[in-house]
C-alpha positions as CSV (number, residue, x, y, z in Angstrom):
1,X,0.0,0.2,0.1
2,X,1.1,3.6,-0.6
3,X,2.2,6.0,2.3
4,X,-0.7,8.1,1.3
5,X,-3.2,5.2,1.8
6,X,-1.3,4.2,5.3
7,X,-1.8,7.7,6.4
8,X,-5.7,7.8,5.6
9,X,-5.7,4.1,7.1
10,X,-3.6,4.9,9.9
11,X,-5.7,3.0,12.6
12,X,-5.3,-0.1,10.6
13,X,-1.6,-0.1,10.9
14,X,0.6,-1.9,13.1
15,X,2.1,1.0,14.4
16,X,-1.2,2.5,15.9
17,X,-2.6,-0.6,17.0
18,X,0.3,-0.9,19.3
19,X,1.3,2.6,20.2
20,X,-2.4,4.2,20.0
21,X,-0.8,7.3,19.0
22,X,-3.4,9.5,17.4
23,X,-2.9,10.4,14.0
24,X,-2.9,14.0,14.6
25,X,0.2,13.4,17.0
26,X,2.0,11.4,14.5
27,X,1.6,14.3,12.0
28,X,2.9,17.0,14.6
29,X,5.4,14.9,16.7
30,X,8.7,14.8,15.6
31,X,9.7,11.6,17.6
32,X,6.4,9.9,16.8
33,X,6.8,11.0,13.1
34,X,10.1,9.5,12.8
35,X,9.1,6.2,14.2
36,X,6.1,5.9,12.1
37,X,8.0,6.9,9.1
38,X,10.6,4.3,9.8
39,X,7.8,1.4,10.1
40,X,6.5,2.6,6.6
41,X,9.9,2.3,5.3
42,X,9.8,-1.5,6.9
43,X,6.4,-2.0,5.3
44,X,7.5,-1.3,1.8
45,X,9.1,-4.9,1.9
46,X,6.3,-7.7,1.4
47,X,8.1,-10.1,3.5
48,X,5.8,-10.9,6.6
49,X,7.0,-9.5,10.0
50,X,5.9,-8.6,13.3
51,X,6.8,-5.2,15.3
52,X,7.3,-4.5,18.8
53,X,7.4,-0.7,19.3
54,X,8.5,1.4,22.4
55,X,9.9,-2.2,24.2
56,X,11.2,-1.3,27.7
57,X,13.9,-3.9,28.5
58,X,15.6,-3.8,31.7
59,X,19.4,-3.5,31.6
60,X,21.4,-6.5,32.4
61,X,23.9,-4.6,34.7
62,X,21.2,-2.2,36.2
63,X,17.8,-4.1,36.4
64,X,16.0,-1.2,37.9
65,X,17.2,0.9,34.8
66,X,15.3,0.1,31.4
67,X,16.6,0.4,27.6
68,X,13.9,1.8,25.4
69,X,13.9,0.2,22.1
70,X,12.1,2.3,19.3
71,X,11.3,-0.5,17.4
72,X,12.0,-4.5,17.0
73,X,11.3,-6.3,13.7
74,X,10.9,-9.9,13.6
75,X,10.9,-11.8,10.1
76,X,12.5,-14.7,8.4
77,X,15.5,-12.3,8.3
78,X,16.0,-12.4,12.1
79,X,15.9,-9.9,14.6
80,X,16.2,-6.2,13.9
81,X,16.5,-3.8,16.6
82,X,15.8,-0.2,15.3
83,X,16.9,2.9,16.8
84,X,15.2,6.2,15.1
85,X,16.6,9.5,14.8
86,X,14.6,12.1,13.3
87,X,17.0,15.0,13.5
88,X,18.3,17.5,10.9
89,X,21.9,18.6,10.1
90,X,25.2,16.6,9.8
91,X,26.2,13.7,12.5
92,X,29.7,13.4,12.8
93,X,31.7,10.8,14.9
94,X,33.7,7.8,15.3
95,X,31.5,4.3,15.1
96,X,33.0,3.4,18.3
97,X,33.3,6.6,20.1
98,X,30.7,7.4,23.0
99,X,29.7,10.6,21.5
100,X,28.9,12.1,18.1
101,X,28.4,15.5,17.1
102,X,25.3,17.0,15.5
103,X,26.0,20.0,13.5
104,X,23.0,22.6,12.1
105,X,22.8,24.6,8.9
106,X,23.4,27.7,10.7
107,X,26.9,26.5,12.2
108,X,25.9,25.5,15.7
109,X,26.6,22.0,16.9
110,X,25.7,20.0,20.0
111,X,27.2,16.6,21.6
112,X,24.8,13.6,21.6
113,X,25.2,10.0,22.3
114,X,26.4,7.7,19.6
115,X,23.5,6.0,18.3
116,X,24.8,3.0,17.0
117,X,26.5,2.2,20.5
118,X,23.2,3.3,21.8
119,X,21.4,0.6,19.9
120,X,24.2,-1.9,20.6
121,X,23.4,-1.4,24.4
122,X,19.9,-1.9,23.7
123,X,20.5,-5.2,21.8
124,X,22.7,-6.4,24.8
125,X,19.9,-5.6,27.2
126,X,17.6,-7.5,24.8
127,X,19.8,-10.6,24.3
128,X,20.7,-10.8,28.3
129,X,16.9,-10.4,29.1
130,X,15.8,-13.0,26.6
131,X,18.6,-15.5,27.6
132,X,17.5,-15.0,31.4
133,X,14.1,-16.1,30.3
134,X,15.6,-19.4,28.4
135,X,15.8,-17.8,24.8
136,X,18.8,-18.6,22.6
137,X,19.7,-17.2,19.7
138,X,22.3,-18.8,17.1
139,X,22.5,-15.5,15.1
140,X,23.1,-11.9,15.9
141,X,20.7,-9.3,16.0
142,X,20.9,-6.5,13.5
143,X,21.7,-3.1,14.6
144,X,19.9,-0.5,12.8
145,X,20.3,3.3,13.1
146,X,17.3,4.5,11.2
147,X,17.7,8.3,10.2
148,X,14.2,9.6,9.2
149,X,14.8,13.2,8.4
150,X,15.9,13.8,4.6
151,X,17.7,16.8,5.8
152,X,20.7,15.0,7.6
153,X,23.8,13.3,6.8
154,X,26.4,11.2,8.6
155,X,30.3,11.5,8.7
156,X,31.4,8.7,10.6
157,X,35.2,7.3,10.7
């Protein structure tokens, strides 16, 4: 189905059925829009899949603290753990450095957590949680950082 179709019939999407976020908020909230847009991109692939949105998983080393996973995609390809960033500007940093820099068109910049490492920590939390509950995986989970704003770029070393 087309993107417009999914917006018009938003209440029938897996995203709405799980999150219950009203269409109005998805269209006006930057974070919700980014997550819905990521979901829409995954839906373009016709392979059957299941989604889990906004999963709160206890961190293995701090069980009182939680990792919030934007989206988990389950399919024949395996488990894909998705971190969504809906931001503008240029992201720069080393793949393994703890922080990256986000530089805006006006030249200002801010430091941010490295989204690749952030999502890797989500994968560790999820893997440990599932192992603790008797689930083992022979393959690794895919680490996907989804940049949903077309006005951004990444310069990673």
